[in-house]
N, C-alpha and C positions, 0 to 999 in steps of 0.2 A: 504494500500500500504506500502511496505517496504521502509524504509528511503533511501536505495540505489537506488531504482527506482526513487523516488522523486528527489534525488540529480542529477542523470544523466539527467533527464528532465529539471530541473532548470538550469543546466549547459548549456544545449542546448539553453534555453531561453536567458541566459546571453550572449552566444556567437553569437546569431543571430543578425546581424547588419542590420535590416530593409530590409529583403528580399522582403516584400510586402509594407505594411505601416510600420511606426515605431510603431509596435503594443505594444511595451513596454511602449510607451508614453500614450497609451489609455487603458491600463490594469486597469479595475475598481475593481479588486478583492483584491488588497493589496498583502500581502505575501502569497505565495502558499506553503502549506506543506501537510503532509499526511492526515490532517483533512479537508482541503479545496479543495484538488486536485480532478479533475474529478467529481465535484459535481454540476457544472452548465453547461448549454448547450454550452456557449461560450468557455469552456475549450477545447472542441473538436477542435474548430478552432485554438486555441493556440497550441494545440498538433500537429496538422497537419502543421501549419506554422513553428514550430520549426524543423520539419524534413527537411525543405529546407536548413537549415543553413549550413550543411556540403557541399552542392553543391557549395557554394560560394568560396570554396578553396578546390579543389578536390584532391590535392596531396601535397607533400612536395615542397620545394623551387624549382621553375622552372621545376618541374618533367615532365609535358607534353611537354613543350618546348624541353627538352632534348630528349624525344621520337621522336618527329617530326624531330628535327635536325639530329638525329643520326641514325635513322632506316628506313627511307623511301626514301631517295635520293632526297628530295625536297630542302634541305638546304646544303650550303657549309660547309665543316668542319672547315673553317677558321672563326675567329671571336669569337663566344661564347665559352669561355673556358670550361664551365661546361659540355658541350656536347661532348668534344673531345673523351672521352672514348667510346662513343656510335658509333663512326665510325669504330672503330677497335675491337668492342666487348670485350673490356678489362675492362669493369666496374666490380667492386667487389660487390657482393650482400651484403656484410657486411657493405658497405659504400654508396651504390647508393641511392640517394634520390628518384629516380624513383621507384625502387623495393620496398623500405620500405614505401614510401609516399602513393602510390596508395593503398597498402594493409591496412595501418593504417587508412587512411581516409575512405576507403570503410567500414571497420568494425565499425568505429565510427558512420557512417551514419546508418548502419544496426542496431546497438545497440539502437540508439535513436528511430528509426522506431519501433523496437520490443517493447520497453518500452511503447511508446505512443499508438501503436495499441492495446496492452493488456489493457491499461488504458481506452481507448475509448470504447473498446468492453465490459468493465465492467459497463459502464453507462447504467442504466435502462431506460425504456420507460417513467418513471416519470420525467426524467431529460432531455431527448433528443428524438425527433421523429426519426423514422427509416431512412427516406430519408436523413436527415441532418447527422445522424450518419454514414451512408454508404458513403456519399459524402466525408467526411473527412477521413474515413478509406481507401477509394479508393485513395486519395492523398498519404497517407502514404505507402500503398502497392505498388503504382506505383514507389515511390522513392526507396523503398526496392528492388523491382525488377530491377530498374535501376542499383543499386549498385551491385547486384549479377551478372547481365548480364555483367557488366563492368569487374568485378573481374575474371569471368571464361574466358573471352576473353584475359585477360592478363596472368593469371596463370594456366588455366586449372582446374584441380581438386582442391577444396578448402574446408575448414570446412563449414558445413551448420549450422548456428546458427539461429534457428527459434523462440527462446523464450528468455526471459530475464534471466540474471544470478542473482539468489536470494541469493546464498551463494558462495562468491568468494573463499572460502577455499575448496569447493567441486570440486575435480579434474574432476569428471564426467561431471560437468557443464562447467568447464573452459577449460579443455584439450580435445578438440574435434578432432577426426581423420579427414583425408581428405575424402570428399564425391565426387563421380564421378560427373562430370559436367552435364552429362545427367540426373542424379537424381535431381540435383539442379534445372535444367530446368523444369522437370516434376512435382516436388514436391513443388517448391517455385516460380520460375520466372513466369511460365505460369499461374498458378492459380491467382497470384497477378495481372498480367496484364489483365486477363480476368475479374476479379472482377472490376478492374479500368475502363476498357472499358464500363462495364455495368453501373457503378454508378457515374462516373465523369460527370460534366456538359460539354456541347459542347463549352461553353465559360464562362468567368468571366467578371465582370465589368472591364473597361479599366485599372484602377489603380492596378488591380490584374492580369495583363496579363501574369505574369510569373508563375502563378499557373498551375498545370497539368490539362489537359482536355481530353475528349474522343479522340481527335485527337492525343495527345501525346501517349496515350495508344495504339491506333490502329497503329500508326507509329512505335512504338517500337515492337509491335507484328509482323509487316511486316518485320522488321530487324531480329527479333528472328527466324521467320519461314524461312527466307533465310539462316540464319546461320545453322539451323537444316535440310536444304534442303527439307522442306515441302512446295514446291513452290506454289501449288494451295491454300494453306492456307495463304501464304504470299500475293498472289494476292487478295484474298477475304478481308484481313485486309486493304490492300492498297486502295481498292475500297471504303471501309468505310471512309477512310481519305478523299477521293475525294468528298464524299457526304457533307462534312462539310464546303465547301465553301472557302477553302484557295486559294489564287491567288498569282502568282509571281509578284513582282514589276518590273517596266520597266528597271531600270538601274542595270546591274549585279555588278557594282562596289560599289553600295550603300547597299548591303545586310547586312553588318555588321556595318554600321555607327551608331553612337550614336543617331542621329536624325531619324533613322528608326527602333528603338526598338519597338517591338510590331506590326511590319508590317504584312500585310496579308499573307506572306509566312512563317513566323516563327511559328512553331508548339510548340516548347518548348525551353525556355531559362532560364538562371539563372540571377536573378536581383540583382543589387547592389544599395542600397538606398543612398540618399544624406547623406554625413557625413562619408561614408565608406572610408577606405584607397584605394588608386588607384592601389595597387599591383594586378597583374594578373599572372596566369600561362601562358595564351596566351597573349603576350604583345610584340609588335614588333616595338615600337617607343617611342621616347621622343622628347624634343624640343631643338631647336638650336637658339641662339641669332644672328640676322642678323646685329645688330649694329644700332646706331643712333636711329631714331624714327620708324624704320621698324618693330620692334617687333620680335616675335619668330615663327619658323615653326617646324613641326615635321620632324624628320629624323629617319633613320632605326637603331638607336643605343639604347642600354638599359641604364638604370640609372647608371649601374656599369661601363659604358664606353666600354663594349663589343658590338659586332654587330651581328644581325641576317642577314646572307647573304643567299639569294637563290642560289641554285646550278646552274651551267651552264647547267647541264642536264635538270633541270626543266625549265629554261628560254628558252632553245631550243625546249622544248616539245610543246609549244604553236604553233598552226597551223598558217599559213598565212591566209589572208582573204578569199582565195579560197578553204580553207579546206585541204591544202596540208601541208606536213612536210616541214620545211625550207630546208631540204636536197633533196627535190623532184623537184628542178628546177622550182619553181613557178616564173612566170614573175613579181610577185608583191613583191618579197623579195629582199631587198638590205641590205647587211651586214653592210654597213656604217650607215644606219638609221634603224636598225633592229626592233625598236619599232613601225615603221609605217606599216600599212596594215597587221595587225595581228588580230587574234580573239580578239574582244573588251575586253575580260576578261584579256588580257595581260595588257592593259592600266588601268584596275581596280585593278590589283594586284600589279603593280609596279609604282613608280613615273617615269613619262616621261615628256618631255618638253611640251607635250600636256595638262598637268594638270594645271588648274587654281587654285591657292591656296590663302587663306586669312590668314594673319599673326595675331598675338595677338593684334596688333595695328589697325587692320581693313584694312590694305593695301592689295589690291588684285593684284596678278601678276602671271605670268606663272613660273612653276618650272624651275630652272636653273641647268645645268649640274654640275656646280661647287659645288652645295650642296650635291652631291652624296657622300656616304661614303663607298659603296661596292667596294673595290678595285679589287676584283676578276672579277666582271662582269659589273660594272657600273650601277647596278640596285638596288635601295633600295626598300624594301617592303612597299607598301602603305596599303594593306588590313589588317584589324584589327589593325591599328595604333591607339594608345591612347595618347592624350596629357597628359603629366605627370608633376605634381608637383608644379612648382614655380609660383610666382606672382598670386596666387589664380586662376590659369587657369587650372583647372582639368576637364578632360573629362572621365567619367566612362562609359564603354560600357558593355552591357549585354554579357554574355557568351552563345552564341547560340548553342544549342545542337541538334536540329532537325529542318530542313527546308523542305519545300514542294519538292524541287528538289531531296532531298535524297529519299523520298518515290517513286518518279517517276523512279529513276534509280534502286532502289531495285525491283520495279515491272518489269522493263525491264529485269533485271537479272533473275527474276523468270520465266517470259514468255519464255526466251531463254533457260533456263537450265532444265525446267521440262521434265518429261518423254515423253510427246508429245508436243514438242516445238511449240510455235506460234510466228514465227519470225516477222510477220507483226505487232503484238501487241508489241513485244519487240522493234521494230523499232519506233513505235508510241511513246512509253514512253521515250526511250532514247533521242529522238529528241525534246521532250517537253522542256528539259533544253537547248538544243542547239538553239532552236527557239528563246529563249529570247535574246541570244547574237546576233543572226542574225537580229532580229527586231530592236535591239538597234543600230546596224550598219546602217540599213535603215533609222532610225530616226536621224542619225548623219553622213550623207553621206560625208560631207566635211572632217570629221575627220578620217573616217575609210575606205572609199571605193574610190579607185583610178578612175580617169576619164577613161571612155571607158569600165569599167567593167559592165557586164550585171548582173541583179538581180539574175539570176539562178546560177551564179558563186559564190555568196556570201555565205560562210559557208554552202554548200549544206548538206542536210540530210545524215547521215550515211545510208548505205544500208546493213541491217542485213539479211543474208541468211543462216547463220550457227552459231554454238556455237563459233567458232573461230572469226568470224567477229563481233559477239555480244561482246565478251570480249575485242576486240580492241576498240570498241566504248565506252564500259563501263569504260575501263581504262582511256581513254582520258577525258570523261565528268566528271567522279568522281574526277580525279586529278586536273583539272583546276578549277572546280566549288567549291571544298571544301578545297582548300589550306588554311592553318592556322586554320581550324575549328576542334576542338576536336581531336580525333584520327582516323578520318574516313579512312585516307590513310593506316595507320597501320592495322586497322581492316580489310580493304579490302584485303590487300596483304596477311594477314594470312588466310582469308577465301578462297581466290583464290588459295592458295598454292604457291604463287610466292614470298613470303618474302625471301626465301632462295636464290633467284637469284637477286632480286632487291637490297636488302641491301648490300650484298657483292660486287655487281657491283660498287657501289659508295664508299663503305668503304674500298675496297681493301683487304679483309681478307678472310680466308677460312671458309666456313659455317660449323657449327656443329649443329647437331640435338637438342642439349640442348637449342639452342636459340629459338626454336619453341615456348616455353612458358617461362615466367619469373621464376627465382628460388623463392623458399619460403624465405621470409625475415629471416635473421639469428636470429633476436631477437625472432621470432616466434618459430624457431627450439629450441632455448635455453629454452623457457618457456613452451613448449608443449611436453610432453613425448610421445605423440601419433603420432608425425609427424617427419619424417626424410627428409633430403634434397633430391632433385631430382638428378638423375644420372648426373654426370659430373660437378656438381657445388660444390662438397665437402660437408663437414659436416657443 
């Protein structure tokens, strides 16, 4: 192995802060170098584990938060200053952490995967058996496919780097031209995911619940095939996920809680071991001192003093308990207590006075209106809140990337949009996610269901009879179910072709087709003679 390969891999090991175990503490091999690397069976496990490291911080500072804040309409433009430019599409590709960070982190992850895949592939049968070798190769290929699929959905055509750089001075190796995203799918993403689906285990022991599984591979194939509009293949992949026994938990407000990591509905998540910093790209809360002996609570502000505020558009989007819009004259909606008698996911998403909270001192009380910090709407975000920082009271929550409801809704989309639509099946799958919220309301009648309301009125199923009604249902369920999770909303709007109407509607600017994909980062343009900037973005 060349020293450059060893260096990149060892750098990944150093940077990996206990994604699974603290494997650096249990490394029995001493110093790894070109003479000892990939010479023992356990090195394949180390190589695979190192590939997870870049997933722990997927972008530059706050990059994904900026995306969700500024491009989907779910967040208010007030509060978080770093996101302001994304409401008016005034961000500069030379400066934007979002544009530069996603690109840089993606190719860092791909480089580590390429290096370690080649290393493990070089290990002979005298070192490692074929099943174990393929299992770890499948992990690395899944992560490489994850990065490439992520990059093409942000940038469109990108360079395809399928092997390691052995000579940094060789321009042919370093300066790669853009490759059509369709080619990247056919030549890299799809083969990697198919290999992963065949060779990954269906599960790992509980302490390794963040490692990729067959379910993760098939779920990503489901999303890939919906993206490529190969709907029958998407359905087939989704059916494979269903065979693996995932189940949704009862409370829709608990899906991202730290005490529900590794739950039965999480298909793939990024783990953060004990001792890691608490920083998150997706991070919507810190703590507030109540004074005296009461302790501290979480509020919707960041450690910098800015706030993540949900938009009024998103708050008003949640249906009333009878499945109507708040503008449809529901008898159960009262503007003065607008948090009452709504889809239970409203209560799971925002802090309301119905929430019972426990402070750092162990005091239990209901949420009080005077604790709210969102001056625009009066609602602070509860979902994906993480206690941050002081008094040794740190809560680190996994970054959940794939949950079972995502697969259900992708399957519903596939059934509705395929050449011979099956609206009955689309209806079945879109209502699998809705049923959880409805059942939770039934189990908490005093909290969510007004007196005199019949059961058939409670969040009735969507009735899908056309592509148009399917998209209304899918837009609703995806938006309320996956708020604050990865970039689902952004990817959906791009896939559906509605980003050009949704983003300007909230941001109040004129849409330009150049916004369809991100620009190429300016530092890549400067360092790669084979790439020029996309039209409209300048050089």
